[in-house]
C-alpha positions in Angstrom: 26.9 50.1 67.8 25.5 53.6 68.5 22.4 52.7 66.6 22.0 49.7 68.9 22.1 51.9 72.0 25.8 52.1 72.7 26.7 55.8 71.8 30.1 55.8 73.6 31.3 52.5 72.2 35.1 52.8 71.7 36.7 52.5 68.3 39.3 49.9 69.5 37.5 48.0 72.3 38.8 45.1 74.4 36.8 42.0 74.9 35.0 41.5 78.3 37.7 39.0 79.1 41.1 38.4 77.5 40.9 35.5 74.9 43.4 32.7 74.7 46.0 33.7 72.1 47.0 31.1 69.5 50.8 31.0 69.0 52.5 30.9 65.7 56.2 30.4 65.0 58.1 33.6 65.5 59.4 33.4 61.9 58.6 31.0 59.1 61.9 29.2 59.9 61.6 29.0 63.7 63.8 30.9 66.1 66.8 32.6 64.4 68.3 35.1 66.8 70.9 33.7 69.1 70.7 36.4 71.8 66.9 35.9 72.0 67.3 32.1 72.2 69.8 32.4 75.1 67.5 34.7 77.1 64.0 33.6 76.2 64.3 30.2 74.5 61.2 29.8 72.3 59.3 32.6 74.0 59.8 36.3 74.4 60.3 39.0 77.0 56.9 39.1 78.8 57.2 42.9 79.1 57.0 43.1 75.3 53.7 41.9 73.8 54.0 40.2 70.3 50.5 41.3 69.4 48.8 44.7 69.2 46.4 45.1 72.0 43.2 47.2 71.8 43.6 50.6 73.4 40.0 51.2 74.2 38.1 50.1 77.4 36.6 46.7 77.7 33.2 46.1 76.2 30.3 45.6 78.6 28.4 42.4 78.4 25.5 44.3 76.7 27.8 45.8 74.1 29.4 42.4 73.6 26.0 40.9 72.8 25.6 43.4 69.9 29.2 43.4 68.8 29.1 40.3 66.4 26.3 41.7 64.3 28.0 45.2 64.0 31.3 43.6 63.3 29.8 41.5 60.5 28.2 44.6 59.0 31.5 46.5 59.1 33.3 43.6 57.4 30.6 43.5 54.6 31.3 47.3 54.1 35.0 46.8 53.9 34.8 43.9 51.6 32.5 45.7 49.1 33.3 44.8 45.5 35.4 41.8 46.5 34.7 38.1 46.0 36.2 36.6 49.2 36.4 33.0 48.2 37.5 33.5 44.6 40.0 36.4 45.0 40.5 37.5 48.6 41.5 34.1 50.0 43.2 32.8 46.9 46.8 33.7 47.9 46.5 32.3 51.4 44.9 29.2 50.1 47.7 28.7 47.6 50.3 29.4 50.3 49.1 26.3 52.2 49.5 24.1 49.1 52.9 25.7 48.3 54.1 25.0 51.8 53.0 21.3 51.5 55.1 21.1 48.3 58.0 22.8 50.0 58.0 20.2 52.8 58.1 17.4 50.2 61.2 19.0 48.5 64.1 16.4 48.9 66.7 19.2 49.3 64.8 20.7 52.2 64.2 17.4 53.8 67.9 16.6 53.6 68.7 20.1 55.1 66.3 19.4 58.0 67.9 16.0 58.6 71.3 17.6 58.8 70.0 20.2 61.2 68.2 17.5 63.3 71.3 15.4 63.7 73.3 18.6 64.7 70.8 19.4 67.5 70.7 15.8 68.6 74.5 15.6 68.7 74.4 18.4 71.3 72.3 16.3 73.6 68.8 17.5 72.7 65.7 15.9 71.1 66.0 14.9 67.5 63.2 17.0 66.1 62.0 16.4 62.5 62.2 20.1 61.7 62.7 23.5 63.4 59.0 24.2 63.7 58.6 21.0 65.8 61.3 22.3 68.1 59.6 25.6 68.5 56.2 24.1 69.2 57.3 21.3 71.5 54.7 21.0 74.3 57.5 20.6 76.8 57.9 24.4 76.8 54.4 24.7 78.5 53.2 27.8 76.8 50.7 30.0 78.7 47.4 31.3 77.4 49.3 34.2 75.7 51.6 31.8 73.9 54.7 32.6 75.9 56.9 29.8 77.3 58.4 29.2 80.8 62.0 30.0 79.6 63.4 26.9 81.4 67.1 26.2 81.2 66.4 23.1 79.0 64.2 25.2 76.6 66.8 27.9 76.3 69.7 25.5 75.7 67.6 23.7 73.1 66.8 27.0 71.3 70.5 28.0 71.4 71.5 24.6 69.8 68.7 25.1 67.3 70.0 28.5 66.2 73.7 27.4 66.1 72.8 24.4 63.9 70.8 26.6 61.6 73.7 28.9 61.2 76.3 26.2 60.8 74.4 24.4 58.1 72.5 27.3 56.5 69.2 25.7 57.2 67.1 28.8 57.0 68.7 29.9 53.7 68.1 26.6 52.1 64.5 26.6 53.4 63.9 30.1 52.0 65.4 29.2 48.6 63.1 26.1 48.4 60.1 28.2 49.3 60.9 31.0 46.9 61.3 28.6 44.0 58.0 26.9 44.7 56.3 30.3 45.1 57.7 31.5 41.8 56.5 28.4 39.9 53.0 28.7 41.5 52.7 32.4 40.6 53.7 31.7 37.0 51.1 28.9 36.7 48.3 31.0 38.2 49.3 34.5 37.3 45.7 35.7 36.5 44.3 34.4 39.8 47.1 36.1 41.7 46.5 39.3 39.8 42.9 39.2 40.8 43.9 38.7 44.4 46.1 41.7 44.2 43.3 43.8 42.8 41.1 42.7 45.6 43.7 43.9 48.1 43.9 47.2 46.4 40.1 47.5 46.5 40.1 46.7 50.2 42.8 49.3 50.9 40.9 52.0 48.9 37.8 51.3 50.9 39.7 51.6 54.2 41.2 54.9 53.0 37.7 56.1 52.2 36.4 55.1 55.7 39.3 56.8 57.4 38.7 60.0 55.5 35.1 60.0 56.7 36.1 59.3 60.3 38.5 62.3 60.0 
């Protein structure tokens, strides 16, 4: 950025305007903490951000115009010696396929059905699975992903957690996922090993850059 005429560009800049934040489920198994469910439903304390925010000043519009090219150059430097498609993205690509297989697992679908009936018996929507409860549009998430914490939302979240605990839903889900992951790693051990080596290369490059930055 300095070479493009921005000598005081911050190391950790904010965008000119705050972007909309996509919201993911708080855990792989939905909400799990009862006290959090009681207080914040499917959201969180607005005083506590769930994402790391840049500490530098906002970029100017002129800086922002040059930022994409410099960011791409930095990424090429950090990814030196790595084949992104073959190795870097392999594990995350397989994770999508593994999760599809997990969701088809009869034992897990039965566990979700038990959980779903439990929630419905307490007077709430019969969701197909805990993620559907967490992402229900009725909670009207803001641009940062947080919810409105309505009484209905909080009560639903409490029922969700209670039913998970009563029927060991998260434990059964975790076991099904772990089993599918183990099988997939065994079948594709060489590819996973290459992905691990790519991660080590990436970390070594970051360490080298940090040393130069002092």
